[in-house]
CHARMM internal coordinates of N, CA and C (Angstrom, degrees):
IC EDIT
DIST 1 N 1 CA 1.4373
DIST 1 CA 1 C 1.5310
ANGL 1 N 1 CA 1 C 109.97
DIST 1 C 2 N 1.3297
ANGL 1 CA 1 C 2 N 115.44
DIHE 1 N 1 CA 1 C 2 N -43.20
DIST 2 N 2 CA 1.4635
ANGL 1 C 2 N 2 CA 119.97
DIHE 1 CA 1 C 2 N 2 CA -179.64
DIST 2 CA 2 C 1.5313
ANGL 2 N 2 CA 2 C 110.82
DIHE 1 C 2 N 2 CA 2 C -60.90
DIST 2 C 3 N 1.3221
ANGL 2 CA 2 C 3 N 116.76
DIHE 2 N 2 CA 2 C 3 N -42.84
DIST 3 N 3 CA 1.4675
ANGL 2 C 3 N 3 CA 120.86
DIHE 2 CA 2 C 3 N 3 CA 180.00
DIST 3 CA 3 C 1.5276
ANGL 3 N 3 CA 3 C 110.93
DIHE 2 C 3 N 3 CA 3 C -64.78
DIST 3 C 4 N 1.3309
ANGL 3 CA 3 C 4 N 116.89
DIHE 3 N 3 CA 3 C 4 N -42.45
DIST 4 N 4 CA 1.4688
ANGL 3 C 4 N 4 CA 120.36
DIHE 3 CA 3 C 4 N 4 CA 178.86
DIST 4 CA 4 C 1.5296
ANGL 4 N 4 CA 4 C 110.58
DIHE 3 C 4 N 4 CA 4 C -64.05
DIST 4 C 5 N 1.3272
ANGL 4 CA 4 C 5 N 116.68
DIHE 4 N 4 CA 4 C 5 N -41.96
DIST 5 N 5 CA 1.4594
ANGL 4 C 5 N 5 CA 120.94
DIHE 4 CA 4 C 5 N 5 CA 178.88
DIST 5 CA 5 C 1.5251
ANGL 5 N 5 CA 5 C 110.89
DIHE 4 C 5 N 5 CA 5 C -63.61
DIST 5 C 6 N 1.3135
ANGL 5 CA 5 C 6 N 116.28
DIHE 5 N 5 CA 5 C 6 N -42.06
DIST 6 N 6 CA 1.4632
ANGL 5 C 6 N 6 CA 120.44
DIHE 5 CA 5 C 6 N 6 CA 178.78
DIST 6 CA 6 C 1.5230
ANGL 6 N 6 CA 6 C 110.54
DIHE 5 C 6 N 6 CA 6 C -63.36
DIST 6 C 7 N 1.3163
ANGL 6 CA 6 C 7 N 116.70
DIHE 6 N 6 CA 6 C 7 N -42.83
DIST 7 N 7 CA 1.4637
ANGL 6 C 7 N 7 CA 120.46
DIHE 6 CA 6 C 7 N 7 CA 177.71
DIST 7 CA 7 C 1.5312
ANGL 7 N 7 CA 7 C 110.52
DIHE 6 C 7 N 7 CA 7 C -60.54
DIST 7 C 8 N 1.3136
ANGL 7 CA 7 C 8 N 117.04
DIHE 7 N 7 CA 7 C 8 N -42.54
DIST 8 N 8 CA 1.4693
ANGL 7 C 8 N 8 CA 121.09
DIHE 7 CA 7 C 8 N 8 CA 178.59
DIST 8 CA 8 C 1.5320
ANGL 8 N 8 CA 8 C 110.85
DIHE 7 C 8 N 8 CA 8 C -63.48
DIST 8 C 9 N 1.3337
ANGL 8 CA 8 C 9 N 116.61
DIHE 8 N 8 CA 8 C 9 N -45.13
DIST 9 N 9 CA 1.4671
ANGL 8 C 9 N 9 CA 120.57
DIHE 8 CA 8 C 9 N 9 CA -179.61
DIST 9 CA 9 C 1.5229
ANGL 9 N 9 CA 9 C 112.29
DIHE 8 C 9 N 9 CA 9 C -63.38
DIST 9 C 10 N 1.3366
ANGL 9 CA 9 C 10 N 117.28
DIHE 9 N 9 CA 9 C 10 N -22.82
DIST 10 N 10 CA 1.4748
ANGL 9 C 10 N 10 CA 121.60
DIHE 9 CA 9 C 10 N 10 CA 178.90
DIST 10 CA 10 C 1.5236
ANGL 10 N 10 CA 10 C 111.18
DIHE 9 C 10 N 10 CA 10 C -101.48
DIST 10 C 11 N 1.3476
ANGL 10 CA 10 C 11 N 115.06
DIHE 10 N 10 CA 10 C 11 N 25.88
DIST 11 N 11 CA 1.4743
ANGL 10 C 11 N 11 CA 121.91
DIHE 10 CA 10 C 11 N 11 CA 176.32
DIST 11 CA 11 C 1.5293
ANGL 11 N 11 CA 11 C 112.65
DIHE 10 C 11 N 11 CA 11 C 52.48
DIST 11 C 12 N 1.3180
ANGL 11 CA 11 C 12 N 115.69
DIHE 11 N 11 CA 11 C 12 N 37.66
DIST 12 N 12 CA 1.4659
ANGL 11 C 12 N 12 CA 123.17
DIHE 11 CA 11 C 12 N 12 CA 176.78
DIST 12 CA 12 C 1.5284
ANGL 12 N 12 CA 12 C 113.28
DIHE 11 C 12 N 12 CA 12 C 61.41
DIST 12 C 13 N 1.3375
ANGL 12 CA 12 C 13 N 114.86
DIHE 12 N 12 CA 12 C 13 N 26.70
DIST 13 N 13 CA 1.4683
ANGL 12 C 13 N 13 CA 120.99
DIHE 12 CA 12 C 13 N 13 CA 173.62
DIST 13 CA 13 C 1.5314
ANGL 13 N 13 CA 13 C 105.94
DIHE 12 C 13 N 13 CA 13 C -89.26
DIST 13 C 14 N 1.3235
ANGL 13 CA 13 C 14 N 115.73
DIHE 13 N 13 CA 13 C 14 N 102.44
DIST 14 N 14 CA 1.4611
ANGL 13 C 14 N 14 CA 121.35
DIHE 13 CA 13 C 14 N 14 CA -172.56
DIST 14 CA 14 C 1.5285
ANGL 14 N 14 CA 14 C 112.46
DIHE 13 C 14 N 14 CA 14 C -59.66
DIST 14 C 15 N 1.3213
ANGL 14 CA 14 C 15 N 118.13
DIHE 14 N 14 CA 14 C 15 N -44.99
DIST 15 N 15 CA 1.4684
ANGL 14 C 15 N 15 CA 119.57
DIHE 14 CA 14 C 15 N 15 CA -177.59
DIST 15 CA 15 C 1.5240
ANGL 15 N 15 CA 15 C 110.85
DIHE 14 C 15 N 15 CA 15 C -65.12
DIST 15 C 16 N 1.3222
ANGL 15 CA 15 C 16 N 117.40
DIHE 15 N 15 CA 15 C 16 N -36.61
DIST 16 N 16 CA 1.4614
ANGL 15 C 16 N 16 CA 120.69
DIHE 15 CA 15 C 16 N 16 CA 178.30
DIST 16 CA 16 C 1.5279
ANGL 16 N 16 CA 16 C 110.80
DIHE 15 C 16 N 16 CA 16 C -67.29
DIST 16 C 17 N 1.3259
ANGL 16 CA 16 C 17 N 116.74
DIHE 16 N 16 CA 16 C 17 N -44.90
DIST 17 N 17 CA 1.4612
ANGL 16 C 17 N 17 CA 120.66
DIHE 16 CA 16 C 17 N 17 CA 179.31
DIST 17 CA 17 C 1.5189
ANGL 17 N 17 CA 17 C 111.39
DIHE 16 C 17 N 17 CA 17 C -65.18
DIST 17 C 18 N 1.3210
ANGL 17 CA 17 C 18 N 117.06
DIHE 17 N 17 CA 17 C 18 N -40.80
DIST 18 N 18 CA 1.4686
ANGL 17 C 18 N 18 CA 120.36
DIHE 17 CA 17 C 18 N 18 CA 179.26
DIST 18 CA 18 C 1.5183
ANGL 18 N 18 CA 18 C 111.98
DIHE 17 C 18 N 18 CA 18 C -63.95
DIST 18 C 19 N 1.3322
ANGL 18 CA 18 C 19 N 116.53
DIHE 18 N 18 CA 18 C 19 N -34.74
DIST 19 N 19 CA 1.4639
ANGL 18 C 19 N 19 CA 119.00
DIHE 18 CA 18 C 19 N 19 CA 179.73
DIST 19 CA 19 C 1.5258
ANGL 19 N 19 CA 19 C 111.14
DIHE 18 C 19 N 19 CA 19 C -64.46
DIST 19 C 20 N 1.3311
ANGL 19 CA 19 C 20 N 116.95
DIHE 19 N 19 CA 19 C 20 N -26.85
DIST 20 N 20 CA 1.4625
ANGL 19 C 20 N 20 CA 120.82
DIHE 19 CA 19 C 20 N 20 CA 176.92
DIST 20 CA 20 C 1.5320
ANGL 20 N 20 CA 20 C 110.71
DIHE 19 C 20 N 20 CA 20 C -82.82
DIST 20 C 21 N 1.3253
ANGL 20 CA 20 C 21 N 116.38
DIHE 20 N 20 CA 20 C 21 N -38.38
DIST 21 N 21 CA 1.4636
ANGL 20 C 21 N 21 CA 120.88
DIHE 20 CA 20 C 21 N 21 CA -175.19
DIST 21 CA 21 C 1.5292
ANGL 21 N 21 CA 21 C 113.57
DIHE 20 C 21 N 21 CA 21 C -77.18
DIST 21 C 22 N 1.3307
ANGL 21 CA 21 C 22 N 116.58
DIHE 21 N 21 CA 21 C 22 N -33.10
DIST 22 N 22 CA 1.4650
ANGL 21 C 22 N 22 CA 120.65
DIHE 21 CA 21 C 22 N 22 CA -175.85
DIST 22 CA 22 C 1.5259
ANGL 22 N 22 CA 22 C 108.56
DIHE 21 C 22 N 22 CA 22 C -112.63
DIST 22 C 23 N 1.3191
ANGL 22 CA 22 C 23 N 117.94
DIHE 22 N 22 CA 22 C 23 N 119.79
DIST 23 N 23 CA 1.4663
ANGL 22 C 23 N 23 CA 120.89
DIHE 22 CA 22 C 23 N 23 CA 179.45
DIST 23 CA 23 C 1.5276
ANGL 23 N 23 CA 23 C 111.96
DIHE 22 C 23 N 23 CA 23 C -60.56
DIST 23 C 24 N 1.3212
ANGL 23 CA 23 C 24 N 116.68
DIHE 23 N 23 CA 23 C 24 N 158.89
DIST 24 N 24 CA 1.4640
ANGL 23 C 24 N 24 CA 121.95
DIHE 23 CA 23 C 24 N 24 CA -177.64
DIST 24 CA 24 C 1.5230
ANGL 24 N 24 CA 24 C 112.83
DIHE 23 C 24 N 24 CA 24 C -56.49
DIST 24 C 25 N 1.3113
ANGL 24 CA 24 C 25 N 118.32
DIHE 24 N 24 CA 24 C 25 N -33.04
DIST 25 N 25 CA 1.4559
ANGL 24 C 25 N 25 CA 122.05
DIHE 24 CA 24 C 25 N 25 CA -178.93
DIST 25 CA 25 C 1.5123
ANGL 25 N 25 CA 25 C 113.83
DIHE 24 C 25 N 25 CA 25 C -80.26
DIST 25 C 26 N 1.3062
ANGL 25 CA 25 C 26 N 117.94
DIHE 25 N 25 CA 25 C 26 N -0.18
DIST 26 N 26 CA 1.4551
ANGL 25 C 26 N 26 CA 121.62
DIHE 25 CA 25 C 26 N 26 CA -178.37
DIST 26 CA 26 C 1.5086
ANGL 26 N 26 CA 26 C 110.71
DIHE 25 C 26 N 26 CA 26 C 110.21
DIST 26 C 27 N 1.3229
ANGL 26 CA 26 C 27 N 116.79
DIHE 26 N 26 CA 26 C 27 N 174.22
DIST 27 N 27 CA 1.4674
ANGL 26 C 27 N 27 CA 119.78
DIHE 26 CA 26 C 27 N 27 CA -177.63
DIST 27 CA 27 C 1.5221
ANGL 27 N 27 CA 27 C 111.86
DIHE 26 C 27 N 27 CA 27 C -66.99
DIST 27 C 28 N 1.3042
ANGL 27 CA 27 C 28 N 115.16
DIHE 27 N 27 CA 27 C 28 N 148.38
DIST 28 N 28 CA 1.4563
ANGL 27 C 28 N 28 CA 121.44
DIHE 27 CA 27 C 28 N 28 CA 177.05
DIST 28 CA 28 C 1.5184
ANGL 28 N 28 CA 28 C 106.93
DIHE 27 C 28 N 28 CA 28 C -91.08
DIST 28 C 29 N 1.3064
ANGL 28 CA 28 C 29 N 116.84
DIHE 28 N 28 CA 28 C 29 N 120.28
DIST 29 N 29 CA 1.4588
ANGL 28 C 29 N 29 CA 121.43
DIHE 28 CA 28 C 29 N 29 CA -178.56
DIST 29 CA 29 C 1.5211
ANGL 29 N 29 CA 29 C 109.51
DIHE 28 C 29 N 29 CA 29 C -93.13
DIST 29 C 30 N 1.3089
ANGL 29 CA 29 C 30 N 116.10
DIHE 29 N 29 CA 29 C 30 N 131.59
DIST 30 N 30 CA 1.4533
ANGL 29 C 30 N 30 CA 121.36
DIHE 29 CA 29 C 30 N 30 CA 177.45
DIST 30 CA 30 C 1.5254
ANGL 30 N 30 CA 30 C 109.10
DIHE 29 C 30 N 30 CA 30 C -81.93
DIST 30 C 31 N 1.3215
ANGL 30 CA 30 C 31 N 115.89
DIHE 30 N 30 CA 30 C 31 N 146.71
DIST 31 N 31 CA 1.4534
ANGL 30 C 31 N 31 CA 119.70
DIHE 30 CA 30 C 31 N 31 CA 176.48
DIST 31 CA 31 C 1.5157
ANGL 31 N 31 CA 31 C 108.84
DIHE 30 C 31 N 31 CA 31 C -68.56
DIST 31 C 32 N 1.2945
ANGL 31 CA 31 C 32 N 117.03
DIHE 31 N 31 CA 31 C 32 N 136.80
DIST 32 N 32 CA 1.4580
ANGL 31 C 32 N 32 CA 122.29
DIHE 31 CA 31 C 32 N 32 CA -179.19
DIST 32 CA 32 C 1.5205
ANGL 32 N 32 CA 32 C 109.01
DIHE 31 C 32 N 32 CA 32 C -65.65
DIST 32 C 33 N 1.3286
ANGL 32 CA 32 C 33 N 116.15
DIHE 32 N 32 CA 32 C 33 N 122.22
DIST 33 N 33 CA 1.4553
ANGL 32 C 33 N 33 CA 119.90
DIHE 32 CA 32 C 33 N 33 CA -178.69
DIST 33 CA 33 C 1.5195
ANGL 33 N 33 CA 33 C 112.37
DIHE 32 C 33 N 33 CA 33 C -65.31
DIST 33 C 34 N 1.3429
ANGL 33 CA 33 C 34 N 116.91
DIHE 33 N 33 CA 33 C 34 N -23.87
DIST 34 N 34 CA 1.4632
ANGL 33 C 34 N 34 CA 117.91
DIHE 33 CA 33 C 34 N 34 CA 178.70
DIST 34 CA 34 C 1.5233
ANGL 34 N 34 CA 34 C 111.70
DIHE 33 C 34 N 34 CA 34 C -66.21
DIST 34 C 35 N 1.3373
ANGL 34 CA 34 C 35 N 118.02
DIHE 34 N 34 CA 34 C 35 N -18.63
DIST 35 N 35 CA 1.4605
ANGL 34 C 35 N 35 CA 120.08
DIHE 34 CA 34 C 35 N 35 CA 176.98
DIST 35 CA 35 C 1.5187
ANGL 35 N 35 CA 35 C 110.89
DIHE 34 C 35 N 35 CA 35 C -62.61
DIST 35 C 36 N 1.3338
ANGL 35 CA 35 C 36 N 117.07
DIHE 35 N 35 CA 35 C 36 N -25.15
DIST 36 N 36 CA 1.4540
ANGL 35 C 36 N 36 CA 121.43
DIHE 35 CA 35 C 36 N 36 CA -178.21
DIST 36 CA 36 C 1.5288
ANGL 36 N 36 CA 36 C 112.36
DIHE 35 C 36 N 36 CA 36 C -88.79
DIST 36 C 37 N 1.3373
ANGL 36 CA 36 C 37 N 117.74
DIHE 36 N 36 CA 36 C 37 N -7.47
DIST 37 N 37 CA 1.4519
ANGL 36 C 37 N 37 CA 121.24
DIHE 36 CA 36 C 37 N 37 CA -177.77
DIST 37 CA 37 C 1.5156
ANGL 37 N 37 CA 37 C 110.80
DIHE 36 C 37 N 37 CA 37 C -81.32
DIST 37 C 38 N 1.3257
ANGL 37 CA 37 C 38 N 115.78
DIHE 37 N 37 CA 37 C 38 N 147.58
DIST 38 N 38 CA 1.4635
ANGL 37 C 38 N 38 CA 119.88
DIHE 37 CA 37 C 38 N 38 CA 172.63
DIST 38 CA 38 C 1.5232
ANGL 38 N 38 CA 38 C 108.19
DIHE 37 C 38 N 38 CA 38 C -74.31
DIST 38 C 39 N 1.3247
ANGL 38 CA 38 C 39 N 115.89
DIHE 38 N 38 CA 38 C 39 N 167.02
DIST 39 N 39 CA 1.4679
ANGL 38 C 39 N 39 CA 119.89
DIHE 38 CA 38 C 39 N 39 CA 179.08
DIST 39 CA 39 C 1.5198
ANGL 39 N 39 CA 39 C 110.86
DIHE 38 C 39 N 39 CA 39 C -61.74
DIST 39 C 40 N 1.3281
ANGL 39 CA 39 C 40 N 117.37
DIHE 39 N 39 CA 39 C 40 N -37.39
DIST 40 N 40 CA 1.4680
ANGL 39 C 40 N 40 CA 119.46
DIHE 39 CA 39 C 40 N 40 CA -179.44
DIST 40 CA 40 C 1.5256
ANGL 40 N 40 CA 40 C 111.23
DIHE 39 C 40 N 40 CA 40 C -70.57
DIST 40 C 41 N 1.3308
ANGL 40 CA 40 C 41 N 118.25
DIHE 40 N 40 CA 40 C 41 N -36.16
DIST 41 N 41 CA 1.4600
ANGL 40 C 41 N 41 CA 120.91
DIHE 40 CA 40 C 41 N 41 CA 177.16
DIST 41 CA 41 C 1.5229
ANGL 41 N 41 CA 41 C 111.04
DIHE 40 C 41 N 41 CA 41 C -65.36
DIST 41 C 42 N 1.3280
ANGL 41 CA 41 C 42 N 116.56
DIHE 41 N 41 CA 41 C 42 N -43.08
DIST 42 N 42 CA 1.4655
ANGL 41 C 42 N 42 CA 120.73
DIHE 41 CA 41 C 42 N 42 CA 179.10
DIST 42 CA 42 C 1.5286
ANGL 42 N 42 CA 42 C 110.24
DIHE 41 C 42 N 42 CA 42 C -64.00
DIST 42 C 43 N 1.3327
ANGL 42 CA 42 C 43 N 117.06
DIHE 42 N 42 CA 42 C 43 N -41.34
DIST 43 N 43 CA 1.4657
ANGL 42 C 43 N 43 CA 120.80
DIHE 42 CA 42 C 43 N 43 CA 179.06
DIST 43 CA 43 C 1.5226
ANGL 43 N 43 CA 43 C 110.66
DIHE 42 C 43 N 43 CA 43 C -64.65
DIST 43 C 44 N 1.3393
ANGL 43 CA 43 C 44 N 116.90
DIHE 43 N 43 CA 43 C 44 N -40.41
DIST 44 N 44 CA 1.4607
ANGL 43 C 44 N 44 CA 121.09
DIHE 43 CA 43 C 44 N 44 CA 179.02
DIST 44 CA 44 C 1.5355
ANGL 44 N 44 CA 44 C 110.32
DIHE 43 C 44 N 44 CA 44 C -62.85
DIST 44 C 45 N 1.3289
ANGL 44 CA 44 C 45 N 116.80
DIHE 44 N 44 CA 44 C 45 N -41.77
DIST 45 N 45 CA 1.4602
ANGL 44 C 45 N 45 CA 120.69
DIHE 44 CA 44 C 45 N 45 CA 179.29
DIST 45 CA 45 C 1.5279
ANGL 45 N 45 CA 45 C 110.85
DIHE 44 C 45 N 45 CA 45 C -65.42
DIST 45 C 46 N 1.3318
ANGL 45 CA 45 C 46 N 117.10
DIHE 45 N 45 CA 45 C 46 N -42.88
DIST 46 N 46 CA 1.4624
ANGL 45 C 46 N 46 CA 120.61
DIHE 45 CA 45 C 46 N 46 CA 178.88
DIST 46 CA 46 C 1.5326
ANGL 46 N 46 CA 46 C 111.34
DIHE 45 C 46 N 46 CA 46 C -62.62
DIST 46 C 47 N 1.3314
ANGL 46 CA 46 C 47 N 116.77
DIHE 46 N 46 CA 46 C 47 N -39.28
DIST 47 N 47 CA 1.4617
ANGL 46 C 47 N 47 CA 120.19
DIHE 46 CA 46 C 47 N 47 CA 176.68
DIST 47 CA 47 C 1.5257
ANGL 47 N 47 CA 47 C 110.57
DIHE 46 C 47 N 47 CA 47 C -64.00
DIST 47 C 48 N 1.3210
ANGL 47 CA 47 C 48 N 116.65
DIHE 47 N 47 CA 47 C 48 N -41.21
DIST 48 N 48 CA 1.4675
ANGL 47 C 48 N 48 CA 120.42
DIHE 47 CA 47 C 48 N 48 CA 179.19
DIST 48 CA 48 C 1.5198
ANGL 48 N 48 CA 48 C 110.69
DIHE 47 C 48 N 48 CA 48 C -64.38
DIST 48 C 49 N 1.3360
ANGL 48 CA 48 C 49 N 117.92
DIHE 48 N 48 CA 48 C 49 N -38.45
DIST 49 N 49 CA 1.4661
ANGL 48 C 49 N 49 CA 120.57
DIHE 48 CA 48 C 49 N 49 CA 177.09
DIST 49 CA 49 C 1.5227
ANGL 49 N 49 CA 49 C 110.87
DIHE 48 C 49 N 49 CA 49 C -62.78
DIST 49 C 50 N 1.3283
ANGL 49 CA 49 C 50 N 116.69
DIHE 49 N 49 CA 49 C 50 N -40.49
DIST 50 N 50 CA 1.4621
ANGL 49 C 50 N 50 CA 119.97
DIHE 49 CA 49 C 50 N 50 CA 177.76
DIST 50 CA 50 C 1.5268
ANGL 50 N 50 CA 50 C 110.71
DIHE 49 C 50 N 50 CA 50 C -64.91
DIST 50 C 51 N 1.3266
ANGL 50 CA 50 C 51 N 116.60
DIHE 50 N 50 CA 50 C 51 N -38.09
DIST 51 N 51 CA 1.4557
ANGL 50 C 51 N 51 CA 121.68
DIHE 50 CA 50 C 51 N 51 CA -176.64
DIST 51 CA 51 C 1.5297
ANGL 51 N 51 CA 51 C 112.05
DIHE 50 C 51 N 51 CA 51 C -74.70
DIST 51 C 52 N 1.3460
ANGL 51 CA 51 C 52 N 117.54
DIHE 51 N 51 CA 51 C 52 N -43.94
DIST 52 N 52 CA 1.4621
ANGL 51 C 52 N 52 CA 121.56
DIHE 51 CA 51 C 52 N 52 CA -171.80
DIST 52 CA 52 C 1.5220
ANGL 52 N 52 CA 52 C 114.30
DIHE 51 C 52 N 52 CA 52 C -112.06
DIST 52 C 53 N 1.3252
ANGL 52 CA 52 C 53 N 118.40
DIHE 52 N 52 CA 52 C 53 N -5.59
DIST 53 N 53 CA 1.4622
ANGL 52 C 53 N 53 CA 118.96
DIHE 52 CA 52 C 53 N 53 CA -172.60
DIST 53 CA 53 C 1.5153
ANGL 53 N 53 CA 53 C 108.77
DIHE 52 C 53 N 53 CA 53 C 68.66
DIST 53 C 54 N 1.3150
ANGL 53 CA 53 C 54 N 117.11
DIHE 53 N 53 CA 53 C 54 N -139.56
DIST 54 N 54 CA 1.4675
ANGL 53 C 54 N 54 CA 119.87
DIHE 53 CA 53 C 54 N 54 CA -178.82
DIST 54 CA 54 C 1.5237
ANGL 54 N 54 CA 54 C 112.21
DIHE 53 C 54 N 54 CA 54 C -99.42
DIST 54 C 55 N 1.3244
ANGL 54 CA 54 C 55 N 117.10
DIHE 54 N 54 CA 54 C 55 N 28.97
DIST 55 N 55 CA 1.4585
ANGL 54 C 55 N 55 CA 121.07
DIHE 54 CA 54 C 55 N 55 CA 175.81
DIST 55 CA 55 C 1.5312
ANGL 55 N 55 CA 55 C 107.76
DIHE 54 C 55 N 55 CA 55 C -85.18
DIST 55 C 56 N 1.3198
ANGL 55 CA 55 C 56 N 115.17
DIHE 55 N 55 CA 55 C 56 N 83.84
DIST 56 N 56 CA 1.4628
ANGL 55 C 56 N 56 CA 120.58
DIHE 55 CA 55 C 56 N 56 CA -172.42
DIST 56 CA 56 C 1.5233
ANGL 56 N 56 CA 56 C 113.01
DIHE 55 C 56 N 56 CA 56 C -68.49
DIST 56 C 57 N 1.3251
ANGL 56 CA 56 C 57 N 117.92
DIHE 56 N 56 CA 56 C 57 N -22.79
DIST 57 N 57 CA 1.4670
ANGL 56 C 57 N 57 CA 119.19
DIHE 56 CA 56 C 57 N 57 CA 174.54
DIST 57 CA 57 C 1.5174
ANGL 57 N 57 CA 57 C 110.17
DIHE 56 C 57 N 57 CA 57 C -64.89
DIST 57 C 58 N 1.3323
ANGL 57 CA 57 C 58 N 117.27
DIHE 57 N 57 CA 57 C 58 N -44.51
DIST 58 N 58 CA 1.4723
ANGL 57 C 58 N 58 CA 120.31
DIHE 57 CA 57 C 58 N 58 CA 177.81
DIST 58 CA 58 C 1.5247
ANGL 58 N 58 CA 58 C 110.97
DIHE 57 C 58 N 58 CA 58 C -66.46
DIST 58 C 59 N 1.3250
ANGL 58 CA 58 C 59 N 116.81
DIHE 58 N 58 CA 58 C 59 N -38.70
DIST 59 N 59 CA 1.4681
ANGL 58 C 59 N 59 CA 119.84
DIHE 58 CA 58 C 59 N 59 CA 178.00
DIST 59 CA 59 C 1.5231
ANGL 59 N 59 CA 59 C 109.36
DIHE 58 C 59 N 59 CA 59 C -60.99
DIST 59 C 60 N 1.3374
ANGL 59 CA 59 C 60 N 116.57
DIHE 59 N 59 CA 59 C 60 N -45.83
DIST 60 N 60 CA 1.4632
ANGL 59 C 60 N 60 CA 120.90
DIHE 59 CA 59 C 60 N 60 CA -179.40
DIST 60 CA 60 C 1.5234
ANGL 60 N 60 CA 60 C 110.60
DIHE 59 C 60 N 60 CA 60 C -61.67
DIST 60 C 61 N 1.3398
ANGL 60 CA 60 C 61 N 116.94
DIHE 60 N 60 CA 60 C 61 N -44.92
DIST 61 N 61 CA 1.4623
ANGL 60 C 61 N 61 CA 120.34
DIHE 60 CA 60 C 61 N 61 CA -179.72
DIST 61 CA 61 C 1.5211
ANGL 61 N 61 CA 61 C 111.09
DIHE 60 C 61 N 61 CA 61 C -62.96
DIST 61 C 62 N 1.3300
ANGL 61 CA 61 C 62 N 117.35
DIHE 61 N 61 CA 61 C 62 N -40.87
DIST 62 N 62 CA 1.4606
ANGL 61 C 62 N 62 CA 121.36
DIHE 61 CA 61 C 62 N 62 CA 178.32
DIST 62 CA 62 C 1.5251
ANGL 62 N 62 CA 62 C 109.81
DIHE 61 C 62 N 62 CA 62 C -64.59
DIST 62 C 63 N 1.3288
ANGL 62 CA 62 C 63 N 117.16
DIHE 62 N 62 CA 62 C 63 N -42.59
DIST 63 N 63 CA 1.4586
ANGL 62 C 63 N 63 CA 121.35
DIHE 62 CA 62 C 63 N 63 CA -179.36
DIST 63 CA 63 C 1.5183
ANGL 63 N 63 CA 63 C 110.58
DIHE 62 C 63 N 63 CA 63 C -65.40
DIST 63 C 64 N 1.3358
ANGL 63 CA 63 C 64 N 118.08
DIHE 63 N 63 CA 63 C 64 N -43.40
DIST 64 N 64 CA 1.4601
ANGL 63 C 64 N 64 CA 121.20
DIHE 63 CA 63 C 64 N 64 CA 179.44
DIST 64 CA 64 C 1.5255
ANGL 64 N 64 CA 64 C 109.63
DIHE 63 C 64 N 64 CA 64 C -62.67
DIST 64 C 65 N 1.3358
ANGL 64 CA 64 C 65 N 117.23
DIHE 64 N 64 CA 64 C 65 N -41.04
DIST 65 N 65 CA 1.4642
ANGL 64 C 65 N 65 CA 120.38
DIHE 64 CA 64 C 65 N 65 CA 177.00
DIST 65 CA 65 C 1.5201
ANGL 65 N 65 CA 65 C 111.80
DIHE 64 C 65 N 65 CA 65 C -62.76
DIST 65 C 66 N 1.3250
ANGL 65 CA 65 C 66 N 116.42
DIHE 65 N 65 CA 65 C 66 N -41.63
DIST 66 N 66 CA 1.4623
ANGL 65 C 66 N 66 CA 121.28
DIHE 65 CA 65 C 66 N 66 CA 178.95
DIST 66 CA 66 C 1.5217
ANGL 66 N 66 CA 66 C 110.47
DIHE 65 C 66 N 66 CA 66 C -65.75
DIST 66 C 67 N 1.3307
ANGL 66 CA 66 C 67 N 116.27
DIHE 66 N 66 CA 66 C 67 N -42.56
DIST 67 N 67 CA 1.4686
ANGL 66 C 67 N 67 CA 121.58
DIHE 66 CA 66 C 67 N 67 CA 179.97
DIST 67 CA 67 C 1.5217
ANGL 67 N 67 CA 67 C 110.02
DIHE 66 C 67 N 67 CA 67 C -63.22
DIST 67 C 68 N 1.3376
ANGL 67 CA 67 C 68 N 118.00
DIHE 67 N 67 CA 67 C 68 N -39.67
DIST 68 N 68 CA 1.4669
ANGL 67 C 68 N 68 CA 122.25
DIHE 67 CA 67 C 68 N 68 CA 179.04
DIST 68 CA 68 C 1.5155
ANGL 68 N 68 CA 68 C 110.21
DIHE 67 C 68 N 68 CA 68 C -63.80
DIST 68 C 69 N 1.3397
ANGL 68 CA 68 C 69 N 117.16
DIHE 68 N 68 CA 68 C 69 N -38.52
DIST 69 N 69 CA 1.4727
ANGL 68 C 69 N 69 CA 120.39
DIHE 68 CA 68 C 69 N 69 CA 177.86
DIST 69 CA 69 C 1.5168
ANGL 69 N 69 CA 69 C 110.95
DIHE 68 C 69 N 69 CA 69 C -63.25
DIST 69 C 70 N 1.3295
ANGL 69 CA 69 C 70 N 117.59
DIHE 69 N 69 CA 69 C 70 N -40.52
DIST 70 N 70 CA 1.4669
ANGL 69 C 70 N 70 CA 120.41
DIHE 69 CA 69 C 70 N 70 CA 179.22
DIST 70 CA 70 C 1.5244
ANGL 70 N 70 CA 70 C 110.87
DIHE 69 C 70 N 70 CA 70 C -65.58
DIST 70 C 71 N 1.3205
ANGL 70 CA 70 C 71 N 117.17
DIHE 70 N 70 CA 70 C 71 N -37.84
DIST 71 N 71 CA 1.4608
ANGL 70 C 71 N 71 CA 120.41
DIHE 70 CA 70 C 71 N 71 CA -179.02
DIST 71 CA 71 C 1.5198
ANGL 71 N 71 CA 71 C 111.75
DIHE 70 C 71 N 71 CA 71 C -69.60
DIST 71 C 72 N 1.3140
ANGL 71 CA 71 C 72 N 118.07
DIHE 71 N 71 CA 71 C 72 N -32.84
DIST 72 N 72 CA 1.4655
ANGL 71 C 72 N 72 CA 120.61
DIHE 71 CA 71 C 72 N 72 CA -176.83
DIST 72 CA 72 C 1.5170
ANGL 72 N 72 CA 72 C 112.80
DIHE 71 C 72 N 72 CA 72 C -81.19
DIST 72 C 73 N 1.3485
ANGL 72 CA 72 C 73 N 117.94
DIHE 72 N 72 CA 72 C 73 N -14.08
DIST 73 N 73 CA 1.4701
ANGL 72 C 73 N 73 CA 120.59
DIHE 72 CA 72 C 73 N 73 CA -179.94
DIST 73 CA 73 C 1.5030
ANGL 73 N 73 CA 73 C 112.27
DIHE 72 C 73 N 73 CA 73 C -76.54
END
COOR INIT
IC SEED 1 N 1 CA 1 C
IC BUILD
């Protein structure tokens, strides 16, 4: 949304909008959040992707259900 808004504010001049969106030194890369996951968390996520594809709502619901089971034990 931010990129689209910036493009609109720069009258759809792509080079002008990009100069605002991308710093002079190049794009800022975010650290991959999966680096902070344990091996079991990463494996659980990969299994959920195989099971649900990219339906992240179902993945979240399955994870919340699994987390609730661990808390009740």
